[in-house]
N, C-alpha and C positions, 0 to 999 in steps of 0.2 A: 135856956141854953145849957148844954152839958157842962158840968164842972171840969176844970182842968184835970183833976184826979181821975175822973171817969174816962176822959179822953186818953190819958196816959196809960190807964189800966188796959183799955181796949187795944191800944197800940202795942203794949207789951205782950198781951195774949196773942195778938196776930203775929208778932215777931217770933214767939216761941213755937207756934203752930208751924210757921214757915220753916223755922230752923229744924224742927223735928222731922218735917217732911223731907227736907234736904238730907238730913242724916240717914233716914230710912232709905232714900234713893241711893245714897252713896254706899250703904251697906249691901243693897241688893244688886248693884251694878257689878259687872265683871271687869277686872282690871286690865283688859287687853283690848286695844282698838281692833285687832284682828287675831283670831285664833286659827292656827294652822293644824290641820290633820294630815300627818305624813303617812302615805300609803307606800310601804317599802317594796312595791312591785310596779311593773308597767301597767298601763290601762288594760282593762279586759278581764282581770282576775277577780277573785272574791273580795280581797281587801279593797280593791278599787271600787267595786260595786257597792260594798257596805259603806265605805267612806262617803261616797256621793249620796247614798240613801239617807245617811244620818246627819250630814252637814246642815241642811236647811232647818231641820227641827232643832238642832243644837243652837244654831244662830238665834232662833226665836226665843229659846229658853234663856240663853245667856244675855240676850240683848246686845249682841255685838256680831260683827262679820265673822264668818267661818269659811275658810277656803280649804281645798284639798290639793296637796302637792305630792306627785308621784316621784319617789326617789328609789328606783329599782336598781338591782345589781347585786351580785355576790349572794344570791339566795336570801335576799332581804337584809343582809348584814349592813349594807351601806345606809339605808334609811333608818334601821334600828339604832346604829351607832350615832347617826345624826341627832336623833331625839335624846339619846343618852347623854350627849354632850351639850344639849341646849340649856339655856337658862331655866332654872326651876321656878318659873313664874306663872305656870298654867297657860301660857300662850302657845306652846308647841306640844301637840299630842301625837302619839303613835297609834295607828290601827294595826296592832301586832297580832301574831298568831303563834301556834305552837312551834312552827318551824323556826322563826327568828328568836323566840324567847327561850325555849327549853331544848330544842333539838340541835341547833347549829353549834352550841357550846361543846357538843360531843364530837364535832367533825372539823371545826375550824380553830385555828389559834387566834382568838378574838382579842383585840386590844381592850375592849370593854365587855364585861360579862353582863348581859341584859338582866339576869336575875338579881344582881347587886347594884345596877345603875339605873333601873327603871322601877317605878312604883305602879303596881296594878290599880286601876281605877274601877273598871266595870267590864264584865264579859258581855259582849253584844250579840254573839251568834255561835252556834255549834252545829255543824252539819256533817253527815256521813260522806264518804267517798263513793264514787261509782266506778266499777271496772267496766270499761267499754272498748270497743274495737271499731275500726273503720268498716263501713257497711260492705265493702268489697271482700272482707274476710269471710271465710266459710263458717267459722265457729258461731253457733247459736246459743252456747252455754259455756259456763266456766270449764266444765269437764272437757268439752270439745276443744276449747282454746288450749288447755293444758296438754291434751293429746297432740294437737297440731304442733305446738312448740317442741315437745319431746321428739316428735318425728322429724323435726328440722332443726337440729342443734346449731346454734350460732347464726341462724338466718332471721330470727325475730329480734326486734328491739322494742323498747317501751319508752314513752315520753314522760317527762315530769316538768313542773314549773321551776325546778332548781334542785341541786344536790342537797340532800338532807330534808327535803320536804316530806310530809306524810305520804304524798303520792309516790315519791321516790322510794321511801322505806317499805311501802306496801308492795311495790314491784320487787324489791330485793327479798322481802319475806316470801313472796310467791315463788321466786327462784329457789330460795333456800328450802322451803318445805316440800315443794314439788320436784326438786332436783332438775330445774330447768336451766338452759343455757340461753340467756337473753342479754342484750346490750342496753344499758341505760343511756338515754339521750336527754341531757338536761337543757332546759331553756331558761330564758330570763323572765320567767313569769308564767302563770297559768294560761293566759290568753294566747301567747305564741305557741305553747305546747298543744293546746286544743286545736288551734288552726291547722297545725301540721298533721294531726291525726285526721281531721276532716279532709285535708288535701291528700291523704294517703301517703304522706312522706314517712310516717311512722304508723305501724298497725295497731298498737295497743297502748292504753294508759289508764291510770286511775285519775279521777277528777272529782271535785266537790259537786254536790247537787246544785249549789248556787251557780257555779260557772257553766255547768253543762245543761241545765234545765231547758234553756231556750233553744238548744240545738237538737234535743232528742226527737223532735217531730220533723226534723229536716230530711230524714231518709239517708243522711250521709254517715251517720254513726249508729251503733247498736249497743245498748246497755245490757250487760250480762248479770250484774249483781251489785248490791250496795254493801257498805261495811258497817251499817248501823246494827244495834242490838235487836231492833225490830224493823219492819218495813217502813220506809219513809212515807210520810203522809202525802207528800206531793208526787211520789212515784210508787203508788201502792201495788202496781203490777210487776214490779221488779223484785225478785227474791233477794234476801240477804245472803252474804257469804256464809254466815253462821248456819242458816237453815239448809244450805246446800252441803254442809259437812266441813266447811273450812272455818273451824271454830276459833282459830287464832286471829282472824280478820274482823275484829270488832273494835273499831276506833272511830273517833270523830275529829274533824278539823275544827278547832275553836279559835275565836277571834275576840280581841278585847282592846279597850283603850288603856294606854299607859302614858305616864308623864315622867320626867326626870326625877330621880330618887328624892331629892331634897325639896320638892314642891311642898309648900305648906299644907298641912292637913285640912284646914278649912276649904282650900281650893279643891283638893282631891274629893272631899265630901260633897262639895257643890257640884262638881262635874258628875259624880256618881248619881246624885239625885236628879239632876237635869237630864242626864242621858237616859235614865229609866223612864222619865216622862216621855222622851222621844220614842223609846222602844215600845211603850204602851199605847202610843197614839194609833188610831185605827189604820191609817195608811201604811205606816211602817210595820206594825205587827202583822198585818195581812201580807205584806211583801215578804217578811221573814218566814211566815208559814209556807208561802209559795216556794221559797228557796229551800225548804226542808229543815229549817232550824228549829230546835226545841226552844221552849220558853225560858228566858233568862231571869235571874233574880240574884240578889246578894249584895253585900257591902264590899268595900275595898279589902277588908280583912278576909272575908270569905273567898274572894277571888284569889288573894294571895295564898290562902291555905290550899285551894284547888290546884294552883300552879305547883306548890310544894309536893303534892301527891303525883303530879304528872312527871316530875323530874326523873325519878328512878325508872319509870316505865319506858320512856323514850331512850334513856341511857342504855338500858338493857337491850332494847330492840336494835339500836345502832351496833352494839357489840355483837349480838347474836347473828345479825344479818351480814355483818362484815361490810356494811355500806361505807363507801369512800367518797371523797369530794372529787368529782370529775372535772 
């Protein structure tokens, strides 16, 4: 029969192993029963598409439920402010973009400045815009579109997903540099703007490759050019504005995950690592390539540094273009 000492030693070792396993589990578990990704636009736009693409993989990595909540309105300011005001516990995330984080602060009197109230976690996508027209328009190129608008001052309008969006600012820049008279028609998100161009309610717009890709083969719209520095991998037959001589039109619409500014650094780092695992998964990485996104990489600090470089560019563009909130 085993001695009492042997039995007690085995029991103690078993207890320590169990305790260690419990501690490791507690360390690896995420402290939220539900994580909410806020998409600050209505369904149908790029932020909504990306949020729903990333949510299942993030839920798997974090080991907790992840839901997407659309909080559209005011060119993403409502949803952005909602996350800025949320508890800094890692349970409420923003799928933000350059519009809500770095552009709107130049156009709106914001109660909360996203640059100082949000912490960058990870950039998840960056895609060029597409200048496109309704298929009923006669223009087959950017030059032909510019000529048509010049010949009909005040008769053309262009749509965007909201005032201050890159889509809006590219339209204003086109007006400025080409001396065009066009009216801006803002919508409550990219989805509604795209649908009205498809329906011929508005003839012209800029849109992300992500939101427009599924519609380009429909025969209802015609892509004229993209705003990337080189041709998009998912739209190789469409020239860039740059190669057509419109050298000022080289921009990308970027998207990233943000949390309230006082979120603990360990949670920010955990979200960064787990989201990169999601981005590198075969299904998600393939879908991002199909959307025209470049490959993402970087720490929260690197994402923050990238945003710091974006601030003066967009502030200058707003000033130069004379863009206003409609």
